[in-house]
C-alpha positions as CSV (number, residue, x, y, z in Angstrom):
1,M,-40.7,-8.5,-13.1
2,D,-38.6,-5.0,-11.6
3,E,-35.2,-5.2,-12.9
4,Y,-32.5,-6.7,-10.5
5,L,-30.1,-3.7,-10.2
6,E,-26.9,-3.9,-8.1
7,Q,-24.9,-1.0,-6.6
8,L,-21.6,-0.2,-6.1
9,V,-20.9,3.0,-3.6
10,D,-17.7,4.0,-2.9
11,L,-17.0,6.2,-0.1
12,I,-13.1,6.6,-0.4
13,D,-12.1,10.3,-1.3
14,P,-9.9,9.9,-4.2
15,A,-8.1,13.0,-3.0
16,T,-6.4,10.4,-0.3
17,H,-5.1,8.4,-2.8
18,R,-0.6,8.6,-3.0
19,L,0.1,7.6,-6.4
20,G,3.7,8.1,-7.8
21,N,3.4,6.3,-11.3
22,M,0.4,6.1,-12.5
23,T,-3.2,8.4,-12.4
24,V,-6.4,7.0,-9.8
25,D,-7.9,5.8,-13.3
26,E,-5.4,4.1,-14.4
27,A,-4.9,2.1,-11.3
28,R,-8.3,1.2,-11.1
29,E,-7.6,-0.6,-14.6
30,R,-4.9,-2.5,-13.0
31,V,-7.1,-3.7,-10.3
32,L,-9.7,-4.7,-12.8
33,H,-8.3,-6.4,-15.5
34,G,-4.5,-6.2,-14.7
35,S,-2.0,-9.5,-13.1
36,P,-1.1,-9.3,-10.4
37,E,2.2,-7.9,-11.3
38,S,0.7,-5.0,-12.4
39,V,-1.1,-4.3,-9.4
40,L,2.6,-4.8,-7.5
41,G,3.3,-2.3,-10.2
42,I,0.9,0.7,-8.4
43,H,3.1,2.4,-6.4
44,G,2.1,4.8,-2.9
45,S,-0.6,4.6,-1.1
46,F,-4.4,3.3,-1.9
47,A,-7.5,1.9,-1.1
48,L,-9.3,1.3,-4.9
49,V,-12.3,-0.2,-5.8
50,A,-13.0,-0.9,-9.2
51,R,-16.0,-2.8,-11.1
52,E,-17.3,-4.0,-14.4
53,G,-21.0,-5.5,-14.0
54,K,-21.7,-7.7,-11.6
55,R,-17.9,-7.8,-10.6
56,V,-16.2,-5.6,-8.5
57,R,-12.1,-6.0,-7.6
58,M,-10.5,-4.3,-4.6
59,A,-7.0,-3.5,-3.3
60,R,-5.5,-1.5,-0.8
61,S,-1.5,-0.7,0.2
62,L,-0.6,-2.0,3.6
63,D,-0.9,1.6,5.3
64,R,-4.2,2.4,4.7
65,P,-7.3,0.1,5.7
66,M,-10.4,-0.6,3.4
67,R,-14.0,-1.6,4.6
68,Y,-16.6,-3.6,2.9
69,F,-20.8,-4.2,3.5
70,L,-22.7,-6.2,1.4
71,A,-26.2,-5.0,2.0
72,K,-29.4,-6.2,1.3
73,R,-32.2,-3.7,-1.0
74,R,-35.0,-4.7,-3.1
75,E,-33.7,-4.0,-6.4
76,G,-30.2,-5.7,-5.4
77,P,-27.6,-5.9,-3.6
78,A,-25.1,-2.9,-2.7
79,L,-22.0,-2.8,-1.8
80,V,-21.1,-0.2,0.3
81,V,-16.5,0.7,0.5
82,A,-15.1,3.0,3.0
83,D,-12.0,3.3,5.3
84,R,-13.9,3.7,8.4
85,I,-16.6,1.4,10.0
86,D,-18.8,4.3,10.9
87,A,-18.3,5.6,7.8
88,I,-20.5,2.5,6.3
89,Y,-22.7,2.7,9.1
90,G,-23.6,5.9,8.4
91,Y,-24.3,5.7,4.9
92,L,-26.7,2.6,5.4
93,R,-28.9,4.8,7.8
94,S,-28.9,7.1,5.5
95,E,-30.5,4.4,3.3
96,G,-32.5,2.9,6.4
97,L,-31.1,0.1,6.2
98,E,-29.1,0.6,9.9
99,R,-30.8,-2.5,10.8
100,Q,-28.8,-4.8,9.2
101,F,-26.0,-3.5,9.7
102,H,-23.2,-4.7,12.6
103,P,-19.4,-4.1,12.9
104,S,-18.3,-7.7,12.8
105,Y,-20.3,-7.5,9.7
106,T,-18.1,-5.7,8.0
107,R,-15.1,-7.1,5.8
108,M,-11.3,-5.6,5.3
109,V,-9.8,-6.1,2.2
110,P,-6.5,-7.8,3.2
111,A,-3.1,-6.2,2.1
112,H,-1.3,-7.7,-0.7
113,H,-4.5,-9.2,-2.1
114,V,-7.0,-8.7,-4.8
115,V,-10.6,-9.2,-3.5
116,E,-13.3,-10.2,-5.8
117,L,-17.1,-10.3,-5.4
118,L,-19.7,-10.6,-7.8
119,L,-23.1,-8.4,-6.6
120,V,-25.5,-11.9,-7.5
121,G,-27.7,-11.1,-4.8
122,C,-28.6,-13.9,-2.0
123,P,-26.6,-15.3,-1.2
124,D,-23.5,-13.9,-1.7
125,P,-21.4,-16.3,-3.0
126,D,-17.5,-16.1,-1.0
127,P,-14.6,-13.5,-2.0
128,A,-12.0,-14.8,-4.3
129,Y,-8.5,-13.5,-3.2
130,T,-6.1,-13.1,-5.4
131,R,-2.1,-12.1,-4.0
132,F,-0.2,-9.8,-5.8
133,F,2.6,-8.9,-3.5
134,T,5.4,-12.7,-2.7
135,P,8.2,-11.4,-2.1
136,P,10.9,-14.0,-2.1
137,R,12.4,-15.3,1.3
138,N,16.5,-15.5,2.2
139,A,17.4,-14.5,-0.8
140,L,20.0,-12.3,0.4
141,P,23.5,-13.6,1.8
142,A,23.3,-13.5,5.4
143,D,26.2,-10.2,5.4
144,L,24.8,-7.6,7.7
145,D,26.4,-4.9,5.7
146,V,25.0,-6.3,2.2
147,I,21.9,-6.3,4.2
148,G,21.7,-3.0,5.8
149,R,22.9,-0.8,2.8
150,S,19.8,-2.6,0.9
151,Y,17.6,-2.3,3.1
152,I,18.2,1.4,4.6
153,G,18.6,2.3,0.8
154,A,15.3,1.0,0.1
155,L,14.0,2.5,2.6
156,A,15.7,6.1,1.3
157,D,14.7,5.3,-2.8
158,E,11.0,4.9,-1.0
159,T,11.7,8.5,0.8
160,A,12.8,10.2,-2.1
161,D,10.0,9.4,-4.2
162,W,7.5,10.6,-1.3
163,L,9.6,13.7,-1.1
164,G,9.2,14.6,-4.4
165,G,5.5,14.1,-4.6
166,L,5.1,17.3,-2.3
167,P,5.1,20.9,-2.6
168,E,8.5,22.1,-2.1
169,R,7.6,24.3,0.9
170,E,5.1,22.1,2.9
171,P,6.9,21.1,6.3
172,I,8.0,17.8,7.3
173,G,7.0,16.0,10.5
174,V,8.7,12.1,11.7
175,C,6.8,11.2,14.9
176,F,10.2,10.5,16.6
177,S,11.4,8.5,20.0
178,G,15.1,8.1,19.1
179,G,14.0,4.8,18.5
180,V,15.4,2.7,15.6
181,D,12.3,2.6,13.8
182,S,11.7,6.4,14.0
183,G,15.6,7.2,14.1
184,S,16.3,5.5,11.0
185,V,13.3,7.4,9.1
186,F,14.2,10.9,10.6
187,L,17.8,10.2,9.1
188,T,17.1,9.0,5.6
189,V,14.4,12.0,5.5
190,Y,17.4,14.3,6.3
191,H,19.3,12.7,4.1
192,V,17.6,12.8,1.3
193,M,16.4,16.3,1.6
194,R,20.1,17.3,1.3
195,R,20.9,15.2,-1.6
196,L,17.5,16.2,-3.3
197,G,18.6,20.2,-2.4
198,L,15.6,20.3,-0.9
199,S,15.9,23.0,2.3
200,P,15.9,21.1,6.3
201,A,14.9,24.0,7.6
202,R,11.0,22.6,6.7
203,L,11.8,19.5,9.2
204,K,10.9,18.8,12.3
205,A,11.2,15.9,15.1
206,F,8.2,15.8,17.1
207,T,8.4,13.1,20.4
208,L,5.4,13.1,22.6
209,D,5.8,13.9,26.3
210,F,3.9,13.4,29.3
211,G,5.8,14.7,31.7
212,G,9.3,12.7,32.3
213,G,8.9,9.7,30.0
214,P,12.3,8.1,28.9
215,D,11.0,8.9,25.1
216,L,11.9,12.7,25.4
217,R,15.8,12.1,26.8
218,Q,16.3,9.2,24.0
219,A,15.4,11.9,21.7
220,R,17.2,14.3,22.8
221,E,20.4,12.0,23.2
222,F,20.3,10.7,19.6
223,L,19.8,14.4,18.1
224,D,22.6,15.9,19.8
225,S,25.2,13.1,19.4
226,L,25.0,13.5,15.7
227,G,24.4,17.6,16.2
228,L,20.6,17.7,15.1
229,G,19.7,19.0,18.1
230,L,18.0,21.6,16.7
231,F,15.6,19.7,15.0
232,L,13.6,17.9,18.6
233,E,10.3,19.6,19.5
234,A,8.7,17.9,22.3
235,I,4.8,17.8,21.9
236,E,3.5,18.2,26.0
237,A,0.1,16.5,26.6
238,D,-1.6,15.9,30.1
239,P,-2.2,12.1,31.2
240,A,-5.4,13.2,32.3
241,S,-6.2,14.1,28.1
242,L,-6.2,9.8,27.7
243,D,-9.7,8.7,26.9
244,A,-10.3,5.2,26.2
245,S,-13.3,5.5,24.5
246,E,-12.2,8.6,22.2
247,T,-9.6,6.0,21.0
248,L,-12.4,3.1,20.5
249,R,-14.5,4.8,18.4
250,V,-11.5,6.5,16.4
251,L,-9.2,3.3,16.1
252,E,-12.4,0.6,15.3
253,D,-10.8,-2.1,17.1
254,Y,-10.2,-3.3,20.7
255,K,-6.8,-4.9,20.8
256,P,-5.3,-3.3,24.3
257,L,-2.0,-2.6,22.4
258,D,-3.3,-1.2,19.7
259,V,-5.4,1.3,22.0
260,E,-2.7,1.9,23.5
261,C,-0.7,3.0,21.0
262,A,-3.7,4.8,19.1
263,S,-4.3,6.8,22.3
264,M,-0.9,8.5,22.3
265,G,-1.0,9.0,18.6
266,L,-4.3,10.8,19.2
267,A,-2.1,13.3,22.0
268,L,0.6,13.8,19.6
269,C,-1.6,14.6,17.0
270,R,-3.7,16.5,18.6
271,G,-1.1,18.2,20.1
272,I,1.1,19.3,17.2
273,R,-2.4,20.6,15.2
274,A,-2.7,22.7,18.1
275,R,0.3,24.3,17.7
276,Y,0.8,24.0,13.8
277,P,-3.0,24.6,12.5
278,G,-2.1,24.5,8.5
279,W,0.8,20.8,9.1
280,K,-0.6,18.1,7.1
281,H,2.5,15.8,6.3
282,L,3.4,13.5,9.3
283,A,6.4,10.4,8.4
284,D,6.8,8.0,11.0
285,G,8.3,4.4,11.5
286,D,5.2,1.5,12.1
287,G,6.3,-1.4,10.2
288,G,9.9,-1.1,11.3
289,D,9.0,-4.0,13.6
290,E,7.0,-6.0,11.7
291,N,9.9,-6.3,8.8
292,L,12.6,-7.2,11.3
293,K,11.0,-9.6,13.7
294,D,11.3,-7.5,16.6
295,Y,8.8,-8.3,18.9
296,P,8.7,-10.2,22.1
297,I,7.3,-13.6,21.1
298,E,7.3,-14.8,24.7
299,E,4.2,-12.5,24.8
300,N,2.3,-14.3,22.5
301,P,1.8,-18.2,23.5
302,E,1.1,-18.6,19.8
303,L,4.6,-18.0,18.3
304,T,7.8,-19.8,17.8
305,I,10.9,-18.3,16.9
306,R,10.6,-21.0,14.5
307,S,7.1,-19.9,13.0
308,V,8.4,-16.6,13.2
309,V,11.6,-17.0,10.8
310,N,9.8,-19.0,8.6
311,N,5.8,-17.9,7.8
312,L,6.0,-15.2,4.9
313,M,5.4,-11.8,6.0
314,L,3.9,-13.1,9.3
315,Y,4.1,-9.8,11.3
316,Q,2.5,-8.1,7.8
317,E,-0.4,-10.2,7.5
318,G,-0.7,-12.5,10.5
319,W,-1.6,-16.1,10.2
320,G,-2.6,-14.9,6.2
321,V,-5.7,-15.5,4.1
322,G,-7.1,-19.0,3.9
323,R,-6.1,-19.8,7.8
324,I,-8.3,-20.8,10.3
325,K,-7.0,-17.8,12.7
326,H,-7.8,-15.1,9.8
327,S,-10.1,-12.4,10.7
328,L,-12.6,-11.4,8.2
329,T,-13.7,-8.6,9.8
330,Y,-10.0,-6.8,10.5
331,S,-7.2,-8.9,8.1
332,G,-4.3,-9.4,10.6
333,G,-1.0,-8.1,11.7
334,L,-0.4,-5.3,11.0
335,S,-2.8,-5.1,8.2
336,R,-5.4,-5.2,10.8
337,S,-3.2,-3.3,13.1
338,Y,-1.9,-0.1,11.1
339,T,-5.3,1.9,11.8
340,R,-3.4,2.5,15.5
341,T,-1.3,4.9,12.9
342,Y,-3.5,5.9,10.1
343,A,-6.5,6.8,12.2
344,P,-5.1,9.2,14.8
345,A,-3.5,11.1,11.6
346,R,-6.5,11.4,9.5
347,R,-8.6,12.3,12.8
348,Y,-6.4,15.1,12.7
349,G,-6.3,16.1,9.1
350,F,-2.8,14.6,8.4
351,E,-1.6,12.5,5.6
352,G,0.6,9.9,6.9
353,F,4.1,8.1,5.2
354,S,5.9,5.3,6.6
355,P,8.5,4.2,4.6
356,F,8.4,0.3,5.9
357,T,5.3,-0.7,4.8
358,R,6.3,0.0,1.1
359,P,6.4,-3.8,-1.3
360,A,10.2,-2.3,-2.0
361,V,11.7,-2.1,1.8
362,I,9.4,-5.1,2.6
363,A,10.7,-7.4,0.0
364,V,14.3,-6.6,1.2
365,A,13.2,-7.7,4.7
366,E,11.6,-10.7,3.9
367,A,14.8,-11.6,1.8
368,I,17.4,-11.5,4.7
369,P,17.9,-14.9,6.1
370,F,16.7,-15.0,9.9
371,A,17.2,-18.4,10.7
372,A,20.7,-18.2,9.8
373,L,21.8,-15.3,11.5
374,S,20.1,-15.6,14.5
375,G,20.5,-19.7,14.8
376,L,17.2,-19.5,15.6
377,S,17.8,-17.4,19.1
378,V,15.7,-15.3,20.2
379,D,18.3,-13.0,21.4
380,R,20.2,-12.6,19.0
381,L,17.0,-12.4,16.5
382,Y,16.1,-9.4,18.9
383,T,19.7,-7.7,18.2
384,L,19.4,-7.7,14.0
385,K,16.9,-5.3,13.9
386,G,19.7,-2.1,15.1
387,E,22.5,-3.9,13.7
388,V,20.8,-3.9,9.9
389,A,19.8,-0.6,10.8
390,R,22.6,0.7,11.8
391,R,25.2,0.0,9.7
392,G,23.0,0.6,6.6
393,I,22.4,4.6,8.0
394,R,26.3,4.1,8.2
395,A,26.7,3.0,4.4
396,L,23.7,5.0,3.1
397,F,25.0,8.4,4.7
398,G,28.4,7.9,7.0
399,V,27.0,8.4,10.2
400,E,26.8,6.5,13.4
401,M,23.5,5.9,14.8
402,P,22.8,5.6,18.3
403,V,20.8,2.0,19.1
404,F,19.1,2.1,22.0
405,A,16.9,-0.7,23.7
406,K,13.6,-1.8,22.1
407,R,10.1,0.1,23.9
408,R,6.9,0.5,22.7
409,F,5.6,3.8,21.7
410,Q,2.9,3.6,24.9
411,H,5.7,2.8,27.3
412,G,8.2,5.5,26.6
413,A,5.7,8.6,26.0
414,I,4.4,8.4,29.7
415,P,6.3,7.4,33.1
416,E,6.3,3.8,33.6
417,G,3.2,2.6,36.1
418,R,1.2,5.8,34.7
419,L,-0.4,4.0,31.8
420,P,-2.0,1.6,33.4
421,G,-4.1,4.0,35.0
422,R,-5.5,5.4,32.3
423,L,-5.7,2.5,29.9
424,S,-6.4,-1.0,32.1
425,A,-9.1,-2.3,30.2
426,L,-9.1,-6.5,29.0
427,E,-9.5,-6.6,25.4
428,S,-13.3,-8.2,25.9
429,D,-13.7,-5.2,28.3
430,Y,-13.1,-2.9,25.3
431,R,-14.7,-5.0,22.6
432,R,-17.7,-4.6,24.6
433,Q,-17.5,-0.5,24.6
434,Y,-16.7,-0.5,21.5
435,L,-19.8,-2.7,20.0
436,A,-22.1,-0.7,22.3
437,A,-21.9,2.8,20.3
438,Y,-23.9,0.1,17.5
439,A,-26.1,-1.6,20.2
């Protein structure tokens, strides 16, 4: 009888992990043998897989995707792990296993969970999921000053840890629109750099402009009002460069809003790379809307204000593991959609960072008593993010941050009315177009 041999193929470059308090090997040991609390203690950005015999465990941070595919070989099963679907397909093709593949057969490791698989062959058992991050809800008082100080304080702590891990002379860019999230990140980076004795001359605020979009005006007004206008740098782009086919290849997803957002991200990263060939580090505000529940509830018929304020990390994780609407291929919420930020940055060789995705910051957000503060009023809920951020920035840094009305990335970089002509497909059309690449 032939010997039965299982195989683990880890295609994730270990050099891409950014851990602040341990080595990659130590982190893998925690994933394999540690308690949920010990996995939560892994600080930074990671997508880790570890194996012991037939048992494999995987875990990742919210700010990066992690996918796997279980292939069948005569010798035994092969588990292929990567950050991208096309990387998995490329490996399978190199091994002559591509006929087993379909994008929908890949699986996403959901954020904030350890996934355990047993490589035992047919029939493959379902993975087991263990949550490692369950922040207490409604733990803060209904005091916006206290909440703001706690939220921006956590943002500053995570930013300081990130800055401390960068080479001292590396330039730092912030993807900037002048909105609440990117504004909070820029001001936090700027003031933390000064507190740490780092030169702010390394810092730039990059604003995407397709010509006449409202974001550039807003970004200039934001920074000029604080005497920081010298940090602004517009990145001009041509609307004709928007290409949904390219975005679908990079994003590997087909949700129209994410396709639009990722298209903007590609244009911004492409423009920065063309101007600064050696630039590496970009910070952004992705995750801020999710943390403070600032999405238009009326645009999603599945949501009510009660479901938004009463479900743990709804916007970060979607309906969650084990729920009927949870996608095994993509997961849900920001756990799914962060590829709109991660994939464009990686495509052009940048290392991204959003402090809003860190558990310490999310924990403060989940502790906010949204129901009490909003009185279950949608309009009051939408005002909370600006108030929390404004008060926190004032408490931490002593400045009055301008607060403008919410606007999506794709609606600020390009004038209203010009976007539909470039990116107008339905979700079903995008899905067909993406899957056709593997037909």
